[in-house]
C-alpha positions in Angstrom: 9.0 -11.9 22.5 11.2 -8.8 22.3 11.7 -9.1 18.5 7.9 -9.6 18.2 7.3 -6.4 20.1 9.9 -4.5 18.0 8.2 -5.9 14.8 4.8 -4.8 16.1 6.0 -1.3 16.8 7.5 -1.1 13.4 4.3 -2.5 11.7 2.3 0.3 13.5 4.8 2.9 12.0 6.0 3.7 15.6 2.6 5.0 16.5 2.8 4.7 20.3 -0.9 4.8 21.0 -1.8 2.1 18.4 1.2 0.0 19.6 0.3 0.1 23.3 -3.4 -0.6 22.5 -2.4 -3.7 20.5 -0.1 -5.0 23.3 -2.5 -4.6 26.2 -5.9 -5.2 24.5 -4.6 -8.5 23.0 -1.5 -9.6 25.0 -1.5 -13.0 23.2 0.0 -11.2 20.2 3.3 -10.9 22.0 3.8 -14.6 21.9 3.1 -15.1 18.2 6.2 -16.3 16.5 4.8 -17.7 13.2 5.1 -14.7 10.9 5.7 -14.5 7.2 7.2 -11.1 7.4 10.4 -10.4 9.2 11.6 -7.5 11.3 13.6 -4.8 9.3 16.6 -4.1 11.4 16.8 -0.3 10.7 19.0 2.1 12.7 15.8 3.3 14.5 15.0 -0.3 15.6 18.6 -0.8 16.9 18.3 2.6 18.8 14.9 1.6 20.3 16.2 -1.8 21.4 19.4 -0.4 22.9 17.6 2.3 24.8 15.0 -0.1 26.2 17.7 -2.5 27.4 19.4 0.4 29.2 16.2 1.3 30.9 15.7 -2.4 32.0 19.3 -2.5 33.3 18.9 0.7 35.3 15.6 -0.6 36.8 17.2 -4.0 37.6 20.2 -2.3 39.4 17.8 -0.1 41.4 15.9 -3.2 42.4 19.0 -5.0 43.4 20.3 -2.1 45.4 17.1 -1.8 47.5 18.7 -4.5 49.8 17.2 -7.4 51.6 16.1 -8.9 48.3 16.0 -12.7 48.0 16.9 -14.4 44.8 13.3 -15.3 44.0 12.1 -11.8 44.8 14.7 -10.5 42.5 13.6 -12.9 39.7 10.0 -11.9 40.1 11.1 -8.2 40.0 13.0 -8.8 36.8 10.0 -10.5 35.2 7.7 -7.6 36.2 10.3 -5.2 34.6 10.2 -7.3 31.4 6.4 -7.1 31.3 6.6 -3.4 30.8 9.0 -3.6 27.9 6.5 -2.0 25.5 6.6 1.2 27.6 10.4 1.2 27.4 10.1 1.2 23.6 7.7 4.0 23.7 9.8 6.0 26.1 13.0 5.5 24.0 11.0 6.5 20.9 9.9 9.7 22.7 13.5 10.6 23.9 14.9 9.8 20.5 12.3 11.9 18.6 14.2 15.3 18.8 17.3 13.7 17.4 15.3 11.9 14.7 13.6 15.2 13.6 16.9 17.0 13.4 18.5 14.2 11.3 15.4 14.1 9.0 15.6 17.9 8.4 19.3 17.5 7.5 18.5 14.8 5.0 15.6 16.8 3.5 17.7 20.0 3.1 20.5 17.9 1.5 18.0 16.5 -1.0 16.7 20.0 -1.8 20.2 21.3 -2.4 20.9 18.5 -4.8 17.6 19.0 -6.7 18.5 22.7 -7.2 21.5 21.7 -9.2 19.4 19.8 -11.7 17.7 22.8 -13.2 16.5 20.9 -16.3 15.0 18.0 -14.4 11.2 17.5 -15.0 9.4 16.2 -11.9 6.1 14.3 -12.1 4.2 13.9 -8.8 1.6 11.1 -8.4 -1.0 11.2 -5.6 -4.2 9.3 -4.8 -5.7 6.7 -2.5 -4.5 3.8 -4.6 -3.0 3.0 -8.0 0.0 5.2 -7.5 2.7 2.5 -7.8 1.0 1.0 -11.0 0.9 4.5 -12.5 4.5 5.2 -11.7 5.8 1.9 -13.1 3.7 2.3 -16.3 4.7 5.9 -16.8 8.4 5.1 -16.3 8.2 2.3 -18.9 6.6 4.7 -21.5 8.9 7.7 -20.8 12.1 5.7 -20.8 11.6 5.1 -24.6 13.0 8.6 -25.0 14.3 9.9 -21.7 16.6 9.0 -18.8 14.0 8.4 -16.0 14.5 8.1 -12.3 11.5 7.0 -10.1 10.9 6.2 -6.5 11.4 2.6 -5.6 8.5 0.1 -4.9 6.1 1.8 -2.5 8.8 3.8 -0.7 7.0 7.1 -1.0 7.3 9.0 2.3 9.1 12.3 2.6 12.3 10.7 4.0 12.3 7.9 1.4 12.0 10.3 -1.5 14.8 12.5 0.0 17.0 9.4 0.3 16.3 8.5 -3.3 17.3 11.9 -4.5 20.6 11.9 -2.5 21.6 8.4 -3.4 20.4 7.9 -7.0 19.8 11.2 -8.8 22.5 11.8 -11.5 23.3 14.4 -14.1 22.0 12.1 -16.9 18.4 12.0 -15.5 15.9 14.1 -17.3 12.7 13.0 -15.5 12.0 12.2 -11.9 8.7 10.4 -11.1 7.7 10.7 -7.5 5.0 8.6 -5.9 3.6 10.6 -2.9 2.5 9.1 0.3 -0.5 10.5 2.3 -2.1 9.4 5.5 -2.1 12.7 7.3 -3.1 16.2 6.3 0.1 18.0 5.1 1.9 15.0 3.7 1.4 16.0 0.0 2.3 19.6 0.9 5.6 18.6 2.4 6.5 16.4 -0.6 5.5 19.1 -3.1 7.8 21.6 -1.3 10.6 19.1 -1.6 10.4 18.2 -5.3 8.2 21.0 -6.8 6.4 18.9 -9.5 6.0 20.2 -13.0 3.3 17.7 -13.8 0.7 16.2 -11.4 -1.4 13.0 -11.6 -4.3 12.1 -9.4 -5.1 8.4 -9.7 -8.2 7.4 -7.7 -9.7 8.6 -4.5 -11.5 6.3 -2.0 -12.1 5.7 1.7 -8.5 4.8 2.7 -6.5 5.5 5.8 -9.6 6.6 7.7 -7.9 5.5 10.9 -5.5 8.4 10.6 -7.6 10.9 8.5 -10.8 10.2 10.6 -13.0 11.5 7.7 -13.2 11.2 4.0 -13.2 15.1 3.7 -9.7 15.1 5.2 -8.6 12.6 2.5 -10.0 15.1 -0.2 -8.3 18.0 1.5 -4.9 16.2 1.4 -5.2 15.3 -2.3 -6.1 18.9 -2.9 -2.7 19.9 -1.6 -1.3 18.9 -5.0 -3.2 21.8 -6.6 -2.3 24.3 -3.8 1.4 23.6 -3.8 2.3 23.3 -7.5 2.8 26.2 -10.0 -0.3 27.4 -11.8 1.2 26.2 -15.1 1.5 22.7 -13.8 -1.0 20.4 -15.5 -2.9 17.9 -13.3 -4.1 14.7 -15.0 -7.0 12.9 -13.3 -7.9 9.2 -13.9 -11.6 10.1 -13.6 -13.9 13.0 -12.7 -14.0 12.7 -9.0 -17.2 14.5 -7.9 -15.6 15.2 -4.5 -13.0 17.4 -6.2 -15.4 19.4 -8.4 -15.1 22.5 -6.3 -11.3 22.5 -6.6 -11.5 21.5 -10.3 -13.7 24.6 -11.1 -11.0 26.8 -9.6 -8.3 25.1 -11.7 -10.1 24.3 -14.9 -7.3 25.6 -17.1 -4.8 23.1 -15.8 -7.0 20.1 -15.0 -7.0 17.3 -17.6 -9.7 14.7 -16.9 -9.2 11.5 -18.9 -12.3 10.2 -20.8 -14.0 7.1 -19.4 -13.2 3.9 -21.4 -16.3 1.9 -21.6 -15.3 -0.6 -24.3 -12.6 -3.1 -23.8 -12.3 -6.8 -24.4 -10.5 -9.8 -22.9 -8.4 -11.8 -25.2 -8.2 -15.7 -24.9 -7.2 -17.1 -21.5 -7.8 -13.6 -19.9 -4.1 -12.8 -20.3 -4.6 -9.6 -22.4 -7.0 -6.7 -22.6 -7.6 -4.8 -25.8 -9.2 -1.3 -25.8 -9.5 1.8 -28.0 -8.4 5.3 -27.1 -8.9 8.2 -29.5 -8.3 6.5 -32.9 -5.7 3.9 -31.7 -6.1 0.3 -30.5 -4.1 -0.8 -27.6 -3.3 -4.3 -26.4 -1.9 -4.9 -22.9 -0.9 -7.7 -20.7 -2.4 -5.9 -17.7 -5.6 -7.8 -17.0 -8.0 -5.4 -15.3 -9.9 -2.4 -16.6 -8.4 -0.3 -13.8 -5.1 -0.6 -15.6 -6.4 1.2 -18.7 -6.3 4.6 -17.0 -2.6 4.5 -16.0 -1.9 3.5 -19.6 -3.8 6.4 -21.2 -2.3 8.8 -18.6 1.1 7.6 -19.7 0.1 8.0 -23.4 -1.1 11.6 -22.8 2.0 12.7 -20.9 4.3 10.9 -23.3 2.7 12.6 -26.2 3.0 16.0 -24.4 6.7 15.3 -24.1 7.1 14.6 -27.8 7.2 10.8 -27.8 5.8 9.3 -31.0 2.3 7.7 -30.5 3.3 4.5 -32.3 6.3 4.1 -30.0 3.9 4.4 -27.0 1.4 1.9 -28.5 4.3 -0.6 -29.0 5.6 -0.1 -25.5 2.2 -0.5 -23.9 2.0 -4.0 -25.6 5.2 -5.0 -23.8 4.5 -3.8 -20.3 4.2 -6.8 -18.0 1.8 -6.9 -15.0 3.2 -5.0 -12.0 4.4 -7.4 -9.3 1.7 -8.2 -6.6 -0.9 -6.1 -8.4 -3.4 -8.3 -10.3 -0.4 -10.3 -11.5 -1.4 -13.6 -13.2 0.8 -16.6 -12.6 -0.1 -19.9 -14.3 1.5 -23.1 -13.0 1.3 -25.2 -16.2 2.3 -28.4 -14.4 -0.5 -28.3 -11.8 -2.8 -26.2 -14.1 -3.6 -23.8 -11.2 -3.9 -20.1 -12.0 -2.9 -17.6 -9.3 -3.9 -13.9 -9.5 -1.5 -12.1 -7.1 -3.1 -8.9 -5.9 -1.5 -8.9 -2.5 -0.3 -5.2 -2.6 -3.7 -3.8 -3.3 -5.5 -3.2 0.0 -8.3 -0.9 -0.9 -12.1 -1.0 -1.6 -12.0 -0.3 -5.4 -9.3 -2.8 -6.2 -11.3 -5.4 -4.2 -14.2 -4.6 -6.5 -12.1 -4.8 -9.6 -10.8 -8.2 -8.5 -14.3 -9.4 -7.9 -15.4 -8.2 -11.4 -12.5 -10.0 -12.9 -13.4 -13.3 -11.2 -17.0 -13.0 -12.4 -15.9 -12.9 -16.0 -13.7 -16.0 -15.9 -14.7 -19.3 -17.6 -17.6 -21.0 -15.8 -15.6 -24.3 -15.9 -12.9 -22.8 -13.8 -13.2 -23.2 -10.0 -12.8 -19.8 -8.4 -11.1 -19.5 -5.1 -10.4 -16.3 -3.0 -8.1 -15.6 -0.1 -7.9 -12.4 2.0 -7.5 -11.0 5.5 -9.8 -8.2 4.4 -8.9 -4.5 4.7 -7.4 -2.4 7.5 -7.3 1.4 8.1 -11.0 2.0 7.5 -11.8 3.4 10.9 -15.4 3.6 12.1 -16.7 2.6 8.7 -14.9 -0.7 8.6 -17.9 -2.9 9.4 -20.2 -1.4 6.8 -17.6 -1.4 4.1 -16.7 -5.0 4.7 -20.3 -6.0 4.8 -20.9 -4.6 1.3 -17.8 -6.2 0.0 -18.7 -9.5 1.5 -22.2 -9.4 0.0 -20.9 -8.6 -3.5 -18.1 -11.2 -3.3 -20.5 -14.1 -2.6 -21.7 -14.0 -6.2 -18.2 -14.0 -7.7 -16.3 -17.0 -6.4 -17.0 -20.7 -5.4 -14.9 -20.9 -2.2 -13.5 -18.2 0.1 -10.6 -18.5 2.5 -10.5 -15.9 5.3 -7.9 -15.1 7.9 -9.4 -14.7 11.4 -9.4 -11.2 12.7 -11.8 -8.6 13.9 -13.1 -7.8 10.4 -13.7 -11.4 9.2 -15.1 -12.7 12.5 -17.7 -9.9 12.6 -19.4 -11.6 9.7 -19.1 -15.2 10.9 -22.7 -15.3 12.3 -24.2 -14.0 9.0 -22.3 -16.2 6.6 -25.3 -18.4 5.6 -27.3 -15.3 4.6 -25.1 -14.9 1.5 -23.5 -18.3 1.2 -25.7 -21.4 1.2 -23.0 -23.9 1.8 -20.9 -23.1 4.9 -18.2 -25.6 4.0 -17.2 -23.3 1.1 -16.1 -20.7 3.7 -12.8 -21.6 5.4 -11.2 -19.8 8.3 -7.6 -19.9 9.3 -5.9 -18.5 12.4 -3.1 -16.9 10.5 -2.0 -16.1 6.9 0.9 -18.5 7.3 -1.4 -21.3 8.2 -3.7 -20.5 5.3 -0.8 -20.4 2.8 0.6 -23.7 4.1 -2.8 -25.4 3.6 -3.4 -24.3 0.0 -1.8 -27.5 -1.4 -4.6 -29.5 0.1 -7.3 -27.1 -1.0 -6.5 -26.4 -4.6 -6.8 -28.9 -7.5 -6.1 -28.7 -11.3 -8.2 -26.1 -13.0 -8.6 -23.8 -10.0 -8.1 -20.0 -10.1 -7.2 -18.4 -6.8 -7.2 -14.6 -6.2 -4.9 -13.4 -3.4 -6.1 -9.9 -2.3 -4.3 -7.8 0.3 -1.5 -9.2 2.4 -1.6 -7.4 5.7 1.3 -8.2 8.1 0.3 -10.9 10.5 1.0 -8.8 13.5 -1.5 -6.1 12.3 -4.1 -8.7 11.8 -3.7 -10.1 15.3 -3.6 -6.7 16.9 
């Protein structure tokens, strides 16, 4: 139970309000032990656990010293004390906060000091609601044909994660530093820009994401705009598309905004393992299997060319880039002849649509399966967004596997409106149960798309 509570607090990014709401609105969550994800035993988790145990010990001693307490009264008292363990975690987190802030400021200043010594280092900052990690990986691949490149790791893109990356890994040999920038509150991009001072900026795509923390789409736009406000006027900003929402800001920064042209013509090569497309006068072939992947590629081409990398070198490298792990990554089990499309790290509206369009284009003879827990972090617009996604998805796949939670259950009563055969819609209590049952559900020739992989505890909360 205690490790489950620690894991739940960690999954909610130590947001006390969200954590307590999850604990007391759905107390059954505390007793869930079947989880695919494990607790990350960080220093903060150890501090929270230690502090909470001390609070329990103090309360138990006070209870014991009240006198005239029988053994069963003492036992009941200890059980009551244990029931309030979530509050001890929140209290310890509150008491630890000043120390945490002081330590984080020390780490950030240390990273800034180290960056100042690398005067020739060129920093590239990447922002957007989604597509940041894919853009970072592709850009690193292309630029490394000529330069020594350091990039942030995986999706570790918060202020503190970037600072740690600088302190631990930045070396004299590095010429370029690619920084993926996290945003889920106003000011996040500003703080990251002040840390790394980008020389080149990239805006991937903008959509309704993190609305549970931003509260409105306008605040998402304002936070993305911080990249323009907190970079030098000579810093070029590359945009994957002309976002209408940013037009006001673009007009003010027309001289340094580079909007990439829309690529309408592309073709899938046999077995849907490659895409071919034309950009300017060149033909590119890539193993990345969705049209969304084209824009990170041409952004890398534009930046690579601006940094004096030969175009043919870029074309050759694009052809060797393999799908980014867990982002529309195709996996073909030749023995069972089952094709898996692993899109478990893409948890946003537009990538869901991209996955749907990909499934629509597959061979008619292939049985198309789909598994998802749906999306989180959509705030008050969650129901409407999920309804539209559900309606569109019904025309793209033959069978859908859903994980029971507030988002999927809200549509249970309306399933037959979009799906004529209810037996093709399968619900599971948890992601773990769903994954364990796939062996019995899939047969030779099936294609299954995994989209989004929300931690079990967030689904149950």
